[in-house]
SEROGU-192830 format. One line per field, with one value per residue (C-alpha): x, y, z; residue in one letter. Coordinates in Angstrom, 2 decimals. Layout:
c1 = X  ...
c2 = Y  ...
c3 = Z  ...
r = a  ...
//
This chain:
c1 = 86.32  83.10  80.06  76.96  75.42  78.25  78.57  78.76  79.51  78.44  80.22  78.05  76.98  74.09  71.35  69.21  71.97  73.11  69.27  69.33  72.60  70.92  67.90  70.46  71.70  68.84  67.82  71.55  71.11  73.67  74.06  74.47  74.72  75.38  77.46  78.17  81.55  84.98  85.25  81.65  83.53  86.51  84.25  81.90  84.98  86.85  83.56  81.78  84.39  82.64  83.79  83.72  83.47  82.05  83.86  82.60  85.73  84.16  83.38  82.33  85.37  87.93  89.07  87.89  91.35  92.94  90.43  91.52  94.80  94.23  92.17  95.18  97.63  95.82  95.77  92.06  90.61  88.49  88.04  87.27  85.46  85.99  82.84  83.08  81.00  84.18  87.03  90.15  92.26  95.11  92.61  91.94  95.44  96.34  93.04  94.15  97.38  96.44  94.67  91.25  89.52  87.56  86.70  83.37  82.14  78.59  75.84  76.17  73.65  72.23  74.08  76.92  77.42  75.99  78.55  81.27  80.54  79.89  83.55  84.99  83.53  85.10  88.40  88.12  87.14  90.11  92.64  91.32  92.12  95.41  96.59  96.61  99.71  102.49  100.52  100.18  96.65  95.32  91.65  91.70  95.26  97.57  101.65  104.03  106.83  108.28  106.78  103.20  103.46  104.52  100.97  99.28  100.25  99.26  95.77  95.67  96.58  94.63  91.04  89.56  90.23  88.13  91.50  91.56  93.83  95.63  96.87  99.43  100.76  101.20  98.17  96.93  98.78  95.72  94.63  90.65  91.32  93.11  90.46  88.00  90.29  90.36  86.20  85.93  87.96  86.66  83.67  81.99  81.87  78.05  77.66  77.97  80.97  80.80  83.67  84.01  86.65  87.69  89.31  86.65  83.78  83.72  84.75  81.63  79.55  81.91  80.70  77.43  78.26  80.22  77.80  74.49  72.03  68.73  66.16  66.96  70.04  71.69  70.91  70.12  69.35  65.99  65.55  67.57  70.40  71.82  75.52  78.10  78.90  75.24  75.01  78.13  76.61  77.56  80.09  83.27  83.78  86.53  87.91  90.01  92.30  91.40  94.26  92.08  89.77  89.77  90.71  86.93  85.72  89.05  87.64  84.40  85.64  88.06  85.36  83.17  86.22  86.26  82.80  81.36  78.37  77.27  75.33  73.95  74.30  71.40  70.06  70.42  70.15  72.87  73.35  75.51  77.32  79.12  81.61  85.03  87.38  89.95  91.46  94.01  96.23  98.83  100.64  103.18  100.53  103.59  104.26  101.01  101.24  104.53  102.91  99.98  97.52  96.52  95.45  98.11  96.08  93.57  96.54  97.37  93.61  93.55  97.27  96.52  97.60  99.71  99.58  102.02  101.33  104.59  104.94  104.97  108.39  109.36  107.26  110.04  108.24  104.84  104.16  104.38  101.75  99.46  99.89  99.15  95.93  94.66  95.71  93.61  90.75  90.53  91.15  88.50  86.10  86.73  87.11  90.78  93.23  95.96  97.57  100.79  103.62  106.72  110.00  111.10  107.92  108.21  111.58  110.34  107.41  110.21  112.20  109.60  109.31  105.43  104.97  101.48  101.54  98.60  96.54  98.55  99.55  95.93  95.22  98.51  97.05  93.59  94.62  96.78  94.33  91.79  94.21  95.92  95.45  97.35  98.17  101.60  101.62  105.33  106.40  105.69  101.95  102.39  101.32  103.80  106.52  105.08  105.90  109.68  109.07  111.51  111.58  114.33  117.51  120.10  122.89  126.18  128.92  130.29  127.23  126.45  124.14  125.31  126.10  123.10  120.65  117.23  117.46  119.15  121.83  124.37  127.10  127.18  127.06  124.77  126.61  127.28  124.61  127.23  128.09  124.24  123.99  121.15  118.53  118.55  122.77  121.83  118.99  121.03  124.33  122.16  120.68  123.86  125.46  122.62  122.60  126.72  126.26  123.76  126.01  124.12  120.83  118.03  115.06  117.17  118.35  115.01  114.17  116.65  115.99  112.08  110.90  109.44  112.06  109.91  111.34  114.93  114.36  112.35  115.23  117.99  116.16  115.78  119.61  120.62  118.17  119.95  123.35  122.39  121.06  124.19  126.46  127.91
c2 = -38.36  -36.94  -39.02  -37.35  -37.62  -36.79  -38.45  -36.65  -38.31  -36.72  -37.83  -36.52  -38.28  -36.27  -37.92  -34.66  -32.44  -34.98  -35.13  -31.32  -31.37  -34.15  -31.43  -28.61  -30.59  -32.74  -29.81  -29.94  -33.49  -35.33  -38.54  -38.08  -40.38  -40.02  -41.89  -41.61  -43.01  -42.76  -46.80  -46.32  -43.51  -45.16  -48.43  -46.34  -44.56  -47.64  -48.92  -46.00  -43.42  -40.37  -36.83  -34.51  -35.64  -33.59  -34.42  -33.64  -32.99  -34.85  -38.12  -41.19  -43.43  -40.61  -37.31  -36.26  -34.27  -37.90  -39.47  -36.71  -37.43  -41.13  -40.41  -37.92  -40.79  -43.32  -40.61  -41.26  -38.90  -36.85  -33.37  -33.24  -30.07  -30.24  -28.75  -28.18  -26.38  -25.68  -24.56  -22.31  -20.76  -23.49  -26.27  -24.51  -24.22  -27.63  -28.89  -26.96  -27.95  -31.60  -31.09  -29.89  -28.08  -25.68  -25.62  -24.55  -23.56  -24.73  -23.36  -22.55  -21.58  -24.09  -21.97  -21.81  -25.87  -25.86  -23.28  -24.91  -28.47  -27.10  -25.36  -28.72  -30.63  -28.11  -28.30  -32.06  -31.90  -29.65  -31.90  -34.89  -32.92  -31.68  -35.19  -35.42  -33.23  -35.61  -37.44  -36.58  -35.60  -32.52  -31.32  -32.20  -30.97  -33.38  -33.25  -34.10  -31.84  -29.44  -26.50  -28.06  -29.20  -25.49  -24.72  -27.24  -25.68  -22.32  -23.24  -25.01  -22.14  -19.90  -21.57  -21.31  -17.60  -14.83  -13.44  -12.46  -14.68  -13.42  -16.42  -15.91  -18.51  -18.70  -19.89  -23.45  -24.00  -24.57  -21.58  -22.16  -25.42  -23.78  -21.28  -24.15  -25.65  -22.45  -22.73  -25.78  -25.99  -22.82  -22.26  -20.88  -24.17  -24.76  -21.40  -20.34  -20.12  -17.70  -17.31  -14.39  -14.44  -10.75  -11.47  -13.11  -10.57  -7.21  -4.35  -2.72  -5.46  -6.35  -4.19  -5.12  -8.81  -8.48  -5.79  -6.19  -3.92  -2.90  -2.98  -0.07  0.97  1.01  -0.24  -3.81  -4.25  -5.53  -7.01  -7.03  -8.75  -9.50  -9.81  -11.75  -10.03  -10.51  -14.02  -14.98  -13.54  -15.82  -17.64  -16.89  -14.56  -15.77  -13.20  -14.63  -12.51  -9.58  -7.47  -7.04  -4.93  -1.23  2.12  2.90  -0.65  -0.99  1.88  0.58  -2.91  -0.89  0.86  -2.67  -4.41  -1.08  -0.60  -4.48  -2.95  -2.90  -0.76  -2.54  -0.19  1.96  1.62  3.88  1.31  0.16  -3.48  -4.81  -8.14  -11.10  -12.14  -13.53  -12.78  -15.22  -13.56  -14.58  -13.25  -14.70  -11.41  -9.83  -7.81  -5.56  -4.90  -3.83  -1.60  -0.06  0.61  2.51  -0.58  -1.51  0.53  -0.05  0.59  -2.16  -4.32  -3.93  -4.48  -7.83  -9.09  -10.28  -14.17  -14.54  -18.19  -18.68  -21.72  -23.08  -23.85  -27.66  -27.20  -26.33  -29.48  -32.11  -35.47  -34.00  -34.15  -38.07  -38.10  -35.45  -37.14  -40.95  -39.57  -38.28  -41.14  -43.09  -40.78  -40.34  -44.36  -45.18  -42.43  -43.36  -47.21  -47.41  -49.91  -47.92  -49.27  -46.38  -44.69  -46.43  -45.54  -43.51  -41.90  -40.65  -39.33  -37.19  -36.22  -35.01  -33.21  -31.17  -27.65  -27.51  -23.94  -24.38  -26.01  -28.67  -27.32  -28.47  -31.92  -32.44  -31.64  -33.81  -36.89  -36.40  -36.10  -39.09  -41.44  -40.51  -40.77  -44.21  -47.48  -50.22  -50.82  -48.71  -45.30  -44.21  -40.93  -41.34  -41.21  -37.71  -35.20  -33.04  -35.31  -37.20  -34.62  -34.32  -31.68  -31.57  -30.30  -27.27  -28.58  -27.31  -25.07  -26.58  -25.07  -23.63  -21.86  -24.44  -27.24  -30.83  -32.52  -34.62  -32.67  -31.76  -34.81  -32.33  -34.85  -32.85  -35.70  -35.30  -38.29  -38.46  -38.23  -41.17  -41.74  -41.12  -37.88  -36.18  -34.11  -34.61  -31.80  -30.71  -30.30  -28.16  -26.08  -25.55  -24.49  -22.20  -20.38  -20.24  -18.59  -16.10  -15.16  -14.71  -12.36  -10.47  -9.69  -11.50  -9.92  -12.89  -10.39  -9.73  -12.80  -14.28  -11.33  -12.42  -15.84  -15.49  -16.68  -15.29  -14.58  -17.00  -19.80  -19.15  -18.60  -21.82  -23.84  -22.14  -23.34  -26.93  -26.86  -25.62  -28.59  -30.99  -29.64  -30.12  -33.54  -34.70  -32.85  -30.44
c3 = -3.38  -1.50  -2.55  -3.40  -0.25  2.49  5.62  8.82  12.36  15.44  18.59  21.21  24.59  25.13  23.70  23.62  22.13  19.33  18.31  18.35  16.26  13.79  13.25  12.22  9.71  8.39  5.63  4.18  2.86  4.45  5.68  9.57  12.04  15.88  18.20  22.12  22.76  21.41  20.88  18.70  17.04  15.69  14.98  12.74  11.08  10.04  8.87  6.83  6.09  7.27  5.33  8.46  12.22  14.96  17.99  21.66  23.82  26.93  26.44  28.59  27.65  27.14  25.79  22.49  21.84  22.22  19.53  17.26  17.86  16.62  13.84  12.45  13.42  11.19  8.23  8.41  5.31  6.71  8.69  12.37  14.24  17.81  20.14  23.85  26.37  28.43  26.33  26.94  24.66  25.26  24.70  21.35  20.40  21.19  18.75  15.82  16.02  16.30  12.98  13.84  11.10  13.84  17.24  18.31  21.73  22.62  22.53  19.04  16.35  13.59  11.10  12.84  12.40  9.03  7.77  9.42  7.97  4.80  4.87  6.14  3.17  0.87  2.19  2.36  -1.40  -2.20  -0.13  -2.62  -5.72  -4.57  -3.72  -7.47  -7.72  -8.36  -10.99  -14.67  -14.25  -12.54  -13.25  -17.04  -17.26  -18.46  -17.19  -14.71  -15.68  -13.11  -14.88  -14.90  -11.12  -10.37  -12.32  -10.60  -6.99  -7.74  -9.06  -5.83  -3.61  -5.51  -6.24  -2.87  -2.92  -4.68  -6.14  -9.64  -11.54  -14.39  -16.94  -19.46  -22.14  -25.91  -27.96  -27.50  -23.99  -22.32  -21.09  -20.87  -19.27  -16.39  -15.70  -15.47  -13.19  -11.09  -11.11  -10.42  -7.33  -6.11  -3.54  -6.59  -8.50  -7.87  -9.81  -13.29  -15.54  -18.11  -20.86  -23.00  -26.01  -26.45  -29.72  -31.32  -30.86  -32.77  -30.70  -30.98  -29.79  -27.02  -24.37  -24.81  -24.45  -21.28  -20.04  -21.42  -22.77  -23.05  -25.95  -28.27  -26.52  -30.26  -33.79  -33.96  -29.89  -30.69  -26.92  -23.79  -23.15  -19.63  -20.56  -19.26  -15.76  -14.61  -16.07  -13.98  -10.62  -7.88  -10.16  -12.47  -15.31  -17.79  -20.13  -22.51  -24.71  -22.19  -23.97  -27.03  -25.16  -26.64  -24.21  -23.87  -22.69  -20.23  -18.70  -17.99  -16.93  -14.38  -12.96  -12.88  -10.70  -8.28  -7.52  -7.95  -9.91  -13.50  -15.55  -18.81  -22.08  -22.53  -18.84  -15.73  -12.99  -11.36  -10.45  -7.66  -8.76  -7.08  -9.71  -9.48  -12.54  -14.39  -17.65  -20.17  -22.74  -25.08  -25.36  -23.11  -20.75  -19.62  -23.27  -23.89  -20.90  -22.11  -25.54  -24.42  -25.63  -21.95  -19.04  -16.21  -13.45  -15.05  -15.33  -11.65  -10.73  -12.83  -12.22  -8.45  -8.84  -12.17  -13.73  -16.56  -18.61  -20.01  -23.59  -24.75  -25.77  -22.11  -20.53  -20.71  -22.02  -21.51  -25.21  -24.84  -22.00  -24.12  -27.44  -26.45  -24.44  -27.51  -29.62  -27.27  -27.26  -31.14  -31.86  -29.44  -31.12  -34.68  -34.23  -34.75  -33.09  -32.22  -29.22  -28.76  -30.94  -32.04  -30.01  -32.93  -33.02  -29.82  -30.19  -33.15  -31.06  -28.40  -30.69  -32.75  -31.40  -31.57  -32.46  -31.98  -28.52  -27.33  -29.82  -32.76  -31.24  -30.86  -34.56  -35.80  -33.74  -34.64  -38.53  -38.18  -36.80  -39.22  -42.12  -41.06  -39.76  -37.56  -33.98  -33.40  -35.09  -36.58  -37.85  -41.46  -40.18  -38.54  -40.90  -39.32  -40.52  -43.60  -45.96  -45.39  -42.59  -39.62  -36.60  -36.08  -35.65  -32.93  -33.62  -32.49  -31.00  -33.85  -35.19  -37.88  -38.26  -38.02  -41.06  -42.49  -40.71  -41.93  -44.60  -47.11  -48.37  -50.24  -50.27  -46.44  -44.12  -40.90  -37.87  -35.61  -32.61  -30.23  -31.72  -31.36  -28.09  -25.98  -26.49  -22.53  -23.04  -26.19  -24.20  -21.00  -22.96  -25.23  -22.32  -20.45  -23.43  -23.79  -20.14  -20.36  -23.67  -21.82  -18.78  -16.54  -17.03  -17.56  -18.70  -21.36  -22.22  -22.53  -24.64  -27.14  -27.14  -27.37  -24.25  -20.96  -18.13  -15.91  -18.38  -17.74  -13.86  -13.63  -15.94  -13.22  -10.21  -11.58  -12.30  -9.02  -7.38  -9.59  -8.62  -4.88  -5.14  -6.88  -4.14  -6.05
r = m  i  r  s  e  p  k  v  l  l  v  e  d  t  c  a  l  a  e  t  y  k  a  y  l  a  p  q  g  w  d  v  h  a  v  s  t  g  a  e  a  m  a  f  i  g  r  e  a  p  g  v  v  v  l  d  v  n  l  p  d  g  n  g  l  d  l  l  r  q  i  k  a  r  e  i  p  c  e  v  v  i  i  t  g  k  a  s  v  s  m  a  v  e  a  m  r  e  g  a  f  d  f  v  m  k  p  f  s  a  d  r  l  r  v  t  i  r  n  a  f  d  r  l  n  l  t  n  r  l  q  e  l  g  s  d  r  f  e  g  m  i  g  r  s  y  a  m  q  t  v  y  r  i  i  g  n  a  a  p  t  n  a  t  v  f  i  t  g  e  s  g  t  g  k  e  l  c  a  h  a  l  h  q  l  s  k  r  s  g  g  p  m  i  s  i  n  c  a  a  i  p  r  d  l  l  e  s  e  i  f  g  h  v  k  g  a  f  t  g  a  l  a  d  r  q  g  a  v  l  s  a  d  g  g  t  l  f  l  d  e  v  c  e  m  d  a  r  l  q  s  k  m  l  r  f  l  q  e  k  t  v  q  r  v  g  e  d  k  v  r  p  v  d  v  r  i  v  c  a  t  n  r  d  p  i  g  e  v  a  a  g  r  f  r  e  d  l  y  y  r  l  h  v  v  p  v  e  l  p  a  l  r  e  r  d  d  d  v  i  l  i  a  r  h  f  l  d  r  f  s  r  e  d  g  k  s  f  k  g  f  t  p  a  c  e  q  r  l  l  a  y  p  w  p  g  n  i  r  q  l  q  n  v  i  r  s  a  v  v  l  n  n  g  e  m  m  d  e  t  m  l  p  v  f  a  g  g  a  e  p  a  v  p  v  t  a  g  g  e  a  p  t  g  a  g  g  s  g  r  g  t  s  r  p  a  p  e  a  i  e  p  l  d  q  v  i  r  r  t  i  e  h  a  i  e  a  c  g  g  n  i  p  r  a  a  n  a  l  g  v  s  p  s  t  l  y  r  r  i  q  i  w  g  q  e  r  e  s  a  g  e
//
């Protein structure tokens, strides 16, 4: 990760120019060093690991482009900015092809150099964070499932832009965490992030909360209020449960998005504002548009980059990773000695459908830690199972629940372990049956199953990849 004082290495053989460039960069608070040869540069890079290298093409002991190739060949984690006084289009193309971040012609202004290096640090920071992809953690989110890796990649690509992001997903899937990740990975991370839950504020007060008001604008307006939009200027505004806005407020939101200006309630003055919008809903936005509850033009204005967060039941074994995280966290907070879950407990966690998603899982683990003691947590300690509550039982091909399922007894015997069908096979057979029954219409099949179409498309894609890897 980039340190609090990021290092910049200037590789310039003209001493006067090197001192000039150092003076340009001095106000930025970066740790700037200068060397005059390629050999000195490689020695410094191996010793100090700078984040950005500003590299002249013509050096006393070689060509700067050769040095660039060495840096990239050794996979040194830094960005390289090429500078030269004698450039050609072919040289610029070659430099960028070899991995240079930018190509700058001499002479250049202090601002040009500062902005270029600042942007190089931004990309290095983003690259470092995106290296977390493939692991089980990303900007506070936990999960290594294919579905979550897809979410991480969308966030990584969208975050550096100013594009509006529309997050959908069931309650408890982590939409606010996703919004925070988008802000933290953006160029606006140094600015404010203001969150408004449109469902938690009375409708007659929501306009004032978002756009602000002046004293006396309405009964109870005892003082001026800036509002969320103006408070988020230069940063990110997160509108959670955006589909809860009434029609009049939707119209004002559309005007704000089109004109990039805001007018507080009771005020004539129009103020320009620079805000990146991230919004979220647990509803089906297309359904809300079709029902006339959400403006179609506002939907398309907001729905620029869609991010769909999968339900916990669609995330393979992510439930175990998340449960272990909560167990460790709450055990430390409450001074308990839990080290993990028994295998039987983990199997129950995997089998349960978690209708409340991550929020429900968090509350279940929290309650279990508070009410129990021990080194390993078993299923009887979890409140969702302790009272005899069982996870939903898959229906067999014959349309009946397996005998003995759900602990009902009634004189039936439990099935032998080898007769139990793996959950993945049950899910796949159910989905394929639904698609066949709907004549191959995936959206209709998804609606019948009570899931989003993208869930089925994602599953189909995974199965296709599995077939390819198996050589079918």
